[in-house]
Structures are given as structure tokens and as C-alpha cells.
C-alpha positions in Angstrom: -59.3 16.2 -8.2 -55.7 15.1 -8.5 -54.8 11.4 -8.7 -53.1 11.3 -5.3 -56.2 13.0 -3.5 -58.4 10.7 -5.4 -56.7 7.5 -4.2 -56.6 8.5 -0.6 -60.3 9.4 -0.7 -61.0 6.1 -2.2 -58.9 4.1 0.3 -60.8 6.1 3.1 -64.1 5.2 1.9 -63.3 1.6 1.5 -61.8 1.3 4.8 -64.5 3.1 6.4 -67.2 1.1 4.5 -68.8 4.2 3.3 -68.9 4.1 -0.4 -67.9 1.1 -2.4 -65.8 3.1 -4.7 -65.1 6.7 -5.5 -68.0 7.8 -7.7 -70.5 5.2 -6.4 -73.7 6.6 -5.4 -75.8 5.8 -2.4 -79.8 5.7 -2.2 -81.7 8.8 -2.5 -85.4 9.1 -3.6 -87.0 12.1 -4.9 -86.5 15.3 -3.2 -84.4 13.3 -0.9 -80.8 14.2 -0.2 -79.6 11.0 1.4 -81.9 10.9 4.5 -85.6 11.1 5.0 -87.1 14.4 5.2 -88.1 14.2 8.9 -85.6 12.2 10.4 -83.0 13.4 12.8 -80.5 12.7 10.0 -77.6 11.2 12.0 -76.8 9.2 9.0 -77.8 8.1 5.4 -80.3 5.3 5.2 -79.9 2.1 3.3 -83.1 2.8 1.4 -85.3 5.8 1.2 -88.7 6.3 0.1 -89.7 9.4 -1.8 -93.1 11.2 -1.3 -94.6 9.3 -4.2 -93.8 6.0 -2.6 -90.8 5.1 -4.7 -88.0 3.3 -2.8 -84.4 3.2 -3.9 -81.7 0.7 -2.5 -78.3 1.5 -1.6 -76.0 1.7 -4.7 -78.2 4.1 -6.6 -77.4 7.6 -7.4 -78.6 10.7 -5.9 -81.2 10.8 -8.9 -82.3 7.3 -8.1 -80.0 5.9 -10.7 -77.0 3.8 -10.6 -73.5 5.1 -11.7 -70.8 3.7 -13.8 -68.7 0.7 -12.1 -65.0 1.4 -11.5 -62.3 -0.5 -13.3 -62.2 -4.1 -12.4 -65.8 -4.2 -11.2 -68.3 -6.3 -12.7 -70.4 -4.8 -15.5 -74.0 -4.5 -15.2 -74.2 -4.5 -19.1 -72.4 -6.5 -21.7 -68.5 -6.0 -20.8 -67.3 -6.2 -24.4 -70.3 -6.4 -26.6 -71.1 -3.9 -27.8 -67.8 -1.8 -28.0 -69.2 1.5 -28.8 -68.7 4.0 -25.9 -71.6 5.1 -24.2 -74.0 2.3 -25.1 -75.0 1.3 -21.6 -77.5 -1.6 -20.6 -80.3 0.9 -19.6 -83.1 2.3 -22.1 -85.7 5.0 -21.3 -88.7 3.5 -23.2 -91.4 6.1 -22.6 -92.0 9.7 -21.6 -91.9 10.5 -18.1 -94.8 12.4 -16.1 -92.9 15.7 -16.4 -92.2 15.3 -20.2 -95.8 14.5 -20.8 -96.9 17.7 -19.2 -94.5 19.7 -21.2 -95.2 17.9 -24.5 -98.9 18.5 -23.9 -98.4 22.2 -23.1 -96.0 22.5 -26.2 -98.1 20.6 -28.7 -101.6 21.5 -27.7 -101.4 24.6 -25.5 -103.0 22.8 -22.5 -101.8 22.7 -19.0 -102.2 19.3 -17.3 -100.6 17.4 -14.4 -99.3 13.9 -14.9 -98.5 11.7 -11.8 -97.6 8.3 -13.1 -97.0 5.7 -10.5 -94.3 3.3 -12.2 -91.3 5.8 -12.3 -88.0 6.1 -10.5 -87.2 9.6 -9.5 -86.3 12.4 -9.2 -85.2 12.3 -12.8 -88.1 10.1 -13.5 -87.5 6.9 -15.8 -89.6 4.1 -16.4 -90.0 1.5 -19.2 -93.7 1.1 -19.4 -97.2 2.3 -18.2 -98.9 0.5 -15.7 -102.7 -0.2 -15.9 -103.2 2.7 -13.6 -100.9 5.1 -15.6 -102.7 4.2 -18.8 -106.0 5.2 -17.2 -104.3 8.5 -16.1 -103.2 9.2 -19.6 -106.7 8.5 -20.9 -108.1 11.0 -18.5 -105.5 13.6 -19.5 -106.3 12.9 -23.1 -110.0 13.7 -22.4 -109.1 16.9 -20.5 -107.1 18.0 -23.5 -109.4 17.1 -26.2 -112.1 19.5 -24.2 -109.7 22.4 -23.6 -107.8 22.4 -26.9 -108.5 25.5 -29.0 -109.6 24.0 -32.3 -108.3 26.2 -35.2 -110.9 28.1 -36.9 -111.9 26.7 -40.3 -112.7 29.4 -42.7 -113.4 27.0 -45.6 -114.5 23.4 -46.2 -114.4 21.6 -43.0 -113.3 18.4 -44.5 -110.5 20.1 -46.0 -109.5 22.0 -42.6 -109.8 18.6 -40.8 -107.4 16.8 -43.3 -105.0 19.7 -42.9 -105.1 19.5 -39.3 -104.5 15.6 -39.3 -101.6 16.0 -41.8 -99.7 18.6 -39.5 -100.6 17.0 -36.2 -100.3 13.3 -36.7 -96.6 13.2 -37.6 -95.7 15.9 -35.3 -97.4 14.3 -32.1 -96.5 10.7 -33.0 -93.0 11.7 -34.3 -93.3 9.9 -37.4 -94.5 6.8 -36.3 -98.3 6.7 -37.3 -100.4 7.1 -40.2 -102.8 10.0 -41.0 -105.2 7.6 -42.5 -105.5 5.8 -39.2 -107.2 8.9 -37.8 -109.4 9.8 -40.7 -112.2 7.2 -39.6 -112.1 8.8 -36.1 -112.9 12.1 -37.3 -115.6 10.8 -39.9 -117.3 9.0 -37.1 -118.1 12.2 -35.4 -119.2 13.9 -38.4 -118.9 17.5 -37.0 -115.7 19.6 -37.2 -115.0 20.9 -33.8 -116.1 17.6 -32.1 -114.1 15.5 -34.8 -111.0 17.5 -34.1 -111.3 17.0 -30.4 -111.9 13.2 -30.8 -108.6 13.0 -32.9 -106.6 15.0 -30.3 -107.8 12.5 -27.7 -106.8 9.5 -29.9 -103.5 11.2 -30.5 -102.5 11.4 -27.0 -103.4 7.7 -26.1 -101.9 6.4 -29.3 -99.0 4.3 -28.2 -96.4 6.2 -30.3 -97.1 9.4 -28.4 -95.5 8.3 -25.3 -93.3 5.4 -26.3 -89.6 6.2 -26.8 -88.5 2.9 -27.8 -85.4 3.7 -30.3 -85.8 3.3 -33.9 -83.0 3.2 -36.5 -80.4 0.8 -38.0 -79.5 -2.1 -35.5 -76.0 -3.8 -36.0 -74.2 -5.9 -33.4 -76.5 -5.2 -30.6 -76.4 -1.6 -31.1 -79.1 0.8 -32.6 -78.0 3.8 -34.4 -80.8 6.3 -34.1 -82.8 7.5 -37.1 -83.6 11.1 -37.6 -86.9 11.0 -35.6 -85.5 9.2 -32.6 -82.5 11.6 -32.6 -84.6 14.6 -32.8 -86.7 13.3 -29.9 -83.7 12.4 -27.8 -82.3 16.1 -28.6 -85.5 17.6 -27.5 -85.5 15.7 -24.4 -82.2 16.8 -23.4 -82.7 20.5 -24.4 -86.3 21.0 -23.6 -87.3 18.1 -21.5 -90.0 17.6 -24.0 -90.7 16.3 -27.5 -89.5 17.8 -30.7 -91.4 20.5 -32.7 -92.2 20.6 -36.4 -89.0 22.6 -37.1 -86.8 20.1 -35.3 -88.6 17.0 -36.9 -88.4 18.9 -40.2 -84.7 19.1 -40.5 -84.7 15.3 -41.1 -81.4 13.3 -41.7 -79.4 16.5 -41.4 -80.0 16.3 -37.7 -77.7 13.0 -37.7 -74.7 14.9 -38.7 -72.8 17.2 -36.0 -73.2 20.1 -38.2 -77.0 19.6 -38.0 -77.1 19.2 -34.4 -74.9 22.3 -33.9 -77.2 24.4 -36.4 -80.4 23.6 -34.4 -78.7 24.0 -31.1 -78.4 27.6 -31.1 -82.1 28.3 -31.6 -83.0 25.5 -29.3 -80.7 26.8 -26.3 -82.3 30.4 -26.9 -85.8 29.0 -26.5 -87.6 29.4 -23.2 -87.9 25.6 -23.2 -84.5 25.3 -22.5 -84.7 27.4 -19.2 -87.7 25.2 -18.1 -85.8 21.9 -18.7 -82.7 23.4 -16.7 -85.1 24.3 -13.8 -86.4 20.8 -13.9 -82.9 19.1 -13.5 -82.0 21.5 -10.8 -85.0 21.0 -8.8 -84.6 17.2 -9.1 -80.7 17.6 -8.2 -81.4 19.7 -5.1 -84.5 17.9 -3.9 -86.6 21.1 -3.5 -89.6 19.1 -5.1 -89.8 17.4 -1.6 -91.2 20.7 0.0 -94.7 19.8 -1.0 -94.5 17.1 1.3 -92.8 18.4 4.4 -93.9 20.3 7.5 -91.9 23.1 8.9 -94.7 24.4 11.2 -92.4 23.6 14.3 -89.8 26.1 13.0 -92.1 28.5 11.3 -95.8 28.6 12.6 -97.0 30.4 9.4 -95.6 27.4 7.3 -98.1 26.4 4.5 -98.3 24.5 1.2 -98.2 28.1 -0.5 -95.0 29.1 1.1 -93.6 25.7 0.1 -94.8 26.3 -3.4 -93.2 29.7 -3.3 -89.8 28.3 -2.4 -90.1 25.9 -5.4 -90.8 28.6 -7.7 -88.1 30.7 -6.4 -85.6 28.3 -7.6 -87.4 27.7 -10.9 -87.2 31.3 -11.6 -83.7 31.9 -10.6 -82.4 28.9 -12.7 -84.4 29.8 -15.6 -83.2 33.5 -15.5 -79.6 32.4 -15.1 -79.2 29.9 -17.8 -80.9 32.5 -20.1 -77.4 34.0 -20.6 -75.2 32.0 -22.9 -72.2 32.3 -20.8 -74.1 31.0 -17.8 -71.8 28.7 -15.7 -72.1 26.5 -12.7 -70.3 29.1 -10.8 -73.1 31.5 -11.5 -75.8 29.0 -10.2 -73.7 28.5 -7.0 -72.7 31.9 -6.2 -75.0 34.5 -7.5 -76.8 36.7 -5.1 -79.6 37.5 -7.3 -83.1 35.9 -6.9 -86.8 36.2 -7.3 -89.2 36.7 -4.5 -92.7 37.3 -3.6 -94.2 38.8 -0.5 -94.1 35.5 1.6 -90.3 35.0 0.6 -89.4 38.6 1.3 -90.7 38.2 4.7 -88.6 35.1 5.3 -85.3 36.6 3.9 -85.9 39.8 6.2 -83.0 42.0 6.1 -81.1 39.8 3.6 -83.4 41.2 0.9 -81.7 44.4 0.0 -84.3 45.3 -2.9 -87.9 46.3 -2.1 -90.4 43.6 -1.5 -93.2 43.1 -4.1 -96.7 43.9 -3.1 -99.7 41.7 -3.5 -99.1 38.2 -5.0 -96.8 39.3 -7.6 -93.0 38.3 -8.0 -90.1 40.5 -8.7 -86.3 40.2 -9.1 -84.5 40.4 -5.9 -80.8 41.0 -4.7 -79.9 39.4 -1.4 -76.9 40.3 1.0 -73.7 38.9 -0.8 -72.3 38.3 2.5 -74.9 35.9 3.5 -76.3 34.4 0.3 -75.1 33.2 -2.9 -76.6 30.5 -5.3 -78.8 27.6 -5.0 -77.5 26.4 -1.6 -78.3 29.3 0.3 -81.7 30.0 -1.2 -84.9 29.2 1.2 -86.1 26.1 -1.0 -82.8 24.4 -0.7 -81.8 25.0 2.8 -85.4 23.9 3.8 -85.6 20.8 2.0 -82.1 20.0 3.4 -83.2 20.7 7.0 -85.0 19.0 9.9 -88.0 20.3 11.5 -86.3 21.4 14.5 -87.1 24.5 16.5 -84.5 27.2 16.7 -83.5 26.4 20.3 -82.7 22.9 19.3 -79.0 22.0 17.9 -79.3 21.5 14.1 -77.3 18.5 13.2 -75.3 18.9 10.0 -75.7 15.4 8.6 -78.8 15.8 6.5 -77.5 19.0 4.9 -74.0 17.6 4.5 -75.5 14.6 2.7 -77.5 16.8 0.4 -74.5 18.4 -0.7 -72.6 15.2 -1.2 -75.5 14.1 -3.0 -76.3 17.2 -5.2 -72.9 18.0 -6.1 -70.6 15.0 -5.8 -73.3 12.4 -6.9 -72.2 10.4 -3.7 -73.8 9.1 -0.5 -73.4 6.8 2.4 -74.8 3.8 4.1 -76.3 3.8 7.6 -74.2 3.5 10.8 -73.2 0.2 12.1 -76.0 -1.6 14.2 -76.0 -0.7 18.0 -74.0 2.7 17.5 -74.7 5.0 20.5 -75.7 8.4 19.0 -75.7 10.3 22.5 -72.8 12.3 23.6 -70.4 10.4 26.3 -71.9 12.6 28.9 -75.5 11.2 28.3 -77.0 14.6 27.9 -78.6 16.1 24.8 -76.7 17.4 21.7 -76.8 21.2 22.3 -73.7 22.3 20.4 -71.1 21.3 17.6 -68.9 20.0 20.2 -71.6 17.7 21.6 -72.2 16.4 18.2 -68.5 15.8 17.5 -68.2 14.1 20.7 -71.0 11.9 19.9 -69.2 10.8 16.8 -65.9 10.0 18.6 -66.2 6.3 17.7 -64.2 5.8 14.3 -67.0 3.5 13.2 -69.0 6.8 12.8 -66.5 9.5 12.3 -64.9 7.8 9.3 -68.2 8.3 7.4 -69.3 11.6 8.9 -66.2 13.4 8.0 -67.5 12.7 4.3 -70.4 15.0 4.9 -70.8 16.8 8.1 -68.3 19.4 7.0 -70.6 20.4 4.3 -73.4 20.8 6.7 -71.5 22.9 9.2 -71.2 25.3 6.3 -74.8 25.9 6.4 -75.0 26.4 10.1 -76.3 30.0 9.9 -79.6 29.1 8.5 -82.4 27.8 10.3 -85.1 25.2 9.2 -86.8 27.4 6.9 -83.7 29.1 5.5 -83.8 32.4 7.5 -80.3 33.7 8.7 -79.5 32.8 12.2 -76.7 34.8 13.8 -76.4 32.4 16.6 -76.0 29.5 14.2 -72.6 27.6 14.1 -71.0 27.8 10.7 -67.3 27.8 11.7 -64.7 26.8 9.3 -64.4 23.4 8.1 -62.3 21.2 5.7 -63.3 18.4 3.4 -61.1 15.5 1.9 -62.8 16.1 -1.6 -61.7 19.9 -1.5 -58.3 21.6 -1.6 -59.0 24.4 0.7 -60.8 25.3 4.0 -64.2 27.0 3.6 -65.7 29.4 6.3 -69.1 29.1 5.1 -71.7 28.2 2.4 -70.6 31.1 0.1 -66.8 29.9 0.1 -68.0 26.2 -0.2 -70.2 27.2 -3.2 -67.2 28.9 -4.9 -65.0 25.9 -4.3 -67.7 23.4 -5.5 -67.8 25.4 -8.8 -64.2 24.8 -9.5 -64.0 21.4 -8.4 -63.0 18.5 -10.9 -65.3 16.0 -9.0 -68.1 18.4 -9.1 -67.7 18.8 -12.9 -67.7 15.0 -13.1 -71.0 14.6 -11.3 -72.8 17.3 -13.1 -71.6 15.8 -16.3 -73.3 12.5 -15.1 -76.4 14.4 -14.0 -76.9 16.0 -17.3 -76.4 12.8 -19.3 -78.7 10.9 -17.1 -81.2 13.7 -17.4 -80.9 13.3 -21.3 -81.3 9.7 -21.4 -83.4 8.9 -18.3 -81.9 5.5 -17.8 -79.4 3.8 -15.6 -75.8 4.4 -16.2 -73.3 1.8 -16.1 -69.6 1.2 -16.9 -70.2 1.4 -20.5 -71.2 5.0 -20.1 -68.0 5.9 -18.3 -66.1 6.8 -21.4 -68.9 9.1 -22.5 -69.1 10.8 -19.1 -65.4 11.4 -19.1 -65.6 13.2 -22.5 -68.4 15.4 -21.2 -66.5 16.1 -17.9 -63.5 17.2 -19.9 -65.5 19.5 -22.2 -67.4 20.9 -19.3 -64.0 21.8 -17.3 -62.4 23.2 -20.4 -65.3 25.6 -20.8 -65.0 26.8 -17.3 -68.1 25.3 -16.3 -70.2 26.6 -19.1 -73.7 25.1 -19.0 -74.4 25.3 -22.7 -71.0 23.8 -23.5 -72.0 20.6 -21.5 -75.3 20.3 -23.2 -73.5 20.8 -26.5 -70.7 18.1 -25.7 -73.5 15.6 -25.0 -75.6 16.3 -27.9 -72.7 16.2 -30.5 -71.2 13.1 -29.2 -71.2 9.7 -30.8 -72.9 8.1 -27.8 -76.0 10.3 -28.0 -76.9 8.8 -31.3 -76.6 5.2 -29.9 -78.9 2.9 -28.1 -79.6 -0.6 -27.1 -82.2 -2.3 -29.2 
């Protein structure tokens, strides 16, 4: 975005009372895109409650996290001490629910479901486990201990047990626990299989497994991460999981840019990278909210199974796209490729240009490129961004527009002024775009709605479950943040992929995803560096990850 346009947008936002400053982000909970999932979406709320009960107040990002303050604003951290770029005031202190699930799958080969209560969402961050969460972790540990495939011992069982502990204790606890502490746990059981299972359960409930308090050298209020903490942070960025034996084994070399770059090649080629990227975009677009919405008014065959399929479609799509080393944000926002099962094939209808899979299977699919392109036009995103309105009721653009504003610009807006009449001047119902625009003729409404409604208009040809609707209204729209008019969601997606402000938002999202903590003005300089690298690479997603992982800020933390 050029400076002149940036300034004009800032003046508009400030004068309208929409956003406190360019780049500030409003309240959005998990899966939320600026409005509650079943509201009429005539505006963004001051606070939203996610399906898990978490509430976010105005002034937080679309990830439930605050952004960096503008120049001249009061810092949320220490304004001058420490001076290092990227050392913000926040700190992720433990693994999140998703990270625990991935870590246990990667370390023990057991699939579990973790749902900790004390987390902000959708990127999940928290400082400690509540008593209830501790109980949940204990139950998870018991499940893993029971289902873990204990290595076969072909010799002396005591020797095999010692070899197991020598390998697993430093791996699971990331160098923070002693092997000797687990020997009595094994000895007390006195039998190989059961003893190993007891050790596994004890490892998962050990504080060091879930704790992410940074370790390293502290000086001047800043911790320079040691090798284990740095490797852990790198694994969380690239895999959304804990480091494996190879990553921990690189030792002090990981603290040098050359060591990071040497590891990144294999880490980015690992399937765990695609899994992490799918986690990131699921949170950013809010498709996870589909597990708690009802679309039966729009689609009588709606079910939890279809909702899960929509989430799975996006997961498979993102994982597939980022598997290419040259994958870019443009690919995610414009590709007409996808993955479908029989349920989704029926919803896409003639938009699916490849054969529908039979039975319960999944298959790659190609969608009509004149109607579908990228994340915004897939069934999951459109549905999660929509209201539960029948096809014969006008679909207001606000909820969808707020979703785009939040997902790709990291911004949202507050509620309308009190007492504003949302009905058209005629007093009748809202049946068309003209009625909707007439209802917003009051400048107190229109000033803010011009920031998100144009994005929503671009999605007018999709109904409440994402089906193509030829009667929908997706006429041309313009937006102050973009340089050109866009006729529909396809043109909007292409423009978003090339926009400077979208690049900045994605850089902030990736950095937030890596650190799982609140960003503040001390992080602005780091985000600026990542934005520049991302734009210079043409929006290459791996280049953004590499820019973050090799930056000075990535190896620093608050004590």
C-alpha cells in the first residue's frame, strides 16, 4: 500500500471511529470472523465468544491477539528496555491443545484429542494449565500409556528399559529432565511392558513436557535462547509440534543461521510442515467454527459429518499446495484445485469438473475456474462466513466482508452506534443490495461498512453452504485498501495475493503462529522485516517461514 493511500485510510478509520489506527485488530474468537456465527451480521461486535467459551475484547487481532501499536502510542511492553527488535512483552509458556495432540502423535504414535480450557484462540496461547486442564493431561497420559506400542525387547529387559529411557527422556522433555528420575518408576512396576507404559505416562505428565518457559542466557531483561529452546521454537513454527531427535541432536549449531538453514530444508519437506500450515489457515479463516454451527435452514441435509468434510477439504487443499517449494499465497487464494468426497461433490454440483469419488473416499478435484478459486470460494470458508439464511432471504454482505477483513488484513471494526435503525427507510424488509445500501445511508453506519461490505459483495454468488447461486448479487465493488475494482471473489483473491497490507497481515499471522503470544510495538520491527522478505519473494510461503526462523528476534525472549 502506498503511503498516501495508507494515510487516507487511517484518517477514514479514525474519523469514523472504526479502527483506532491502521493495523489495529478488533475482537474475534475461534472460528469467528468479526461477528457471531449465527447473528444477522449487521456489524462487528465489541466482544465475541468462541464455541469453546473464550471471549475476546475489542483491540485484539483476528487471532484473538493484539497487534503492534502505532508510533506514538503507549507501549504494552517496556518502550526502551530491552532495545532488541522483536522482544515483545508476551510469552507462550506451554504447549497448546493442538501442539499436545501433534507432539504425542509424533513422539508416541498415538492419536489423542486435547481440549484445554485455559487458552485464547484460534492460534491458542496460554501461560499455565488450570486444574481442569491438568486433569485432562493426566487422562491423556493414561490413554497414551495404554495404547503405546512398547518396543520389542530381544535381550535383557532391564537393558532394554534403560535404552528406552536413555532415548525417550531427553527427547520428550527436551533436555530438561534426568533419566535417573524415571528409573524408580520402572523398577517399581517390575515388568518390562507395564514398566515402559508407566514411564510413558510419567513423561507426559512431567512439567517439562508441556512447559515452554524459555531457557538460555539472560542479560538486560532478555533471554537468548539455548539450543533446546531454539530447536523447540523452530519445531513449533515449522511443524506446530515438538522437535524430534535429529533436530535436538544438532546441538549448538542450531543457534547459527547456517544451522537453521541446514535444518529447514528437510523440515519443510516433512509432512509435518503441511500439517502445521493447515492448522494456521484453519485458524485464520475460521473454518473450525463449522463444528458448532447449524445450516439446516439453508440445506436440509446438513450434518456434523458434512461440517467435518468441509474442514477436511481445506486441510487437504492447504497441505497439498504447500507441498510445493514454490507455493505462494497466490496459490492458496486462486487455485481451482481441491479435494472432495461424495458429500462435497454433491454440494459443488456442476462446479466440480472431475468425477466424484465413490463411497467414503476422497479424491483430488478440479473446480470451474470461472466460479471457484482458492480458500475464499471453497465450501468451508464460505459456509463459516455465512449466516443461516434460506436462499430466498437476502444475504447481507457484512459477516463475509468482516471475515475477509480479519483473515487477510488482520483488521476488524467495532459495533454500530447505539440506537441506529438498521431497517431501510421504507420500513420494509431487506431484499436486495439496494435495500441494504439504503439501510446504511446514515454516515455513522456507512463509514465503517465501506471497509468490509465490498468484500462481502464479492461473495454474493454463494449461498449459506457455499453452493453457487446464479441469482446471487456479486456485482463490481471497490475498496479503499485495494487499487482496482474487483468483479467477484476470483478477482478479489488475485488482488489480495499481491497487496502489501495482506503481505503484512500474513507476516504477522505467521509470527504469531510461531510464538503463540501477544504481539506489541516491540515486535513491529521484526514483522516489518518479515513483510519485506515475503513481498520480495513474491509471496512465497517457505520464504516467509525462513525469514522468521533466521531472524535475530526468533532467538530472543523475555525471561
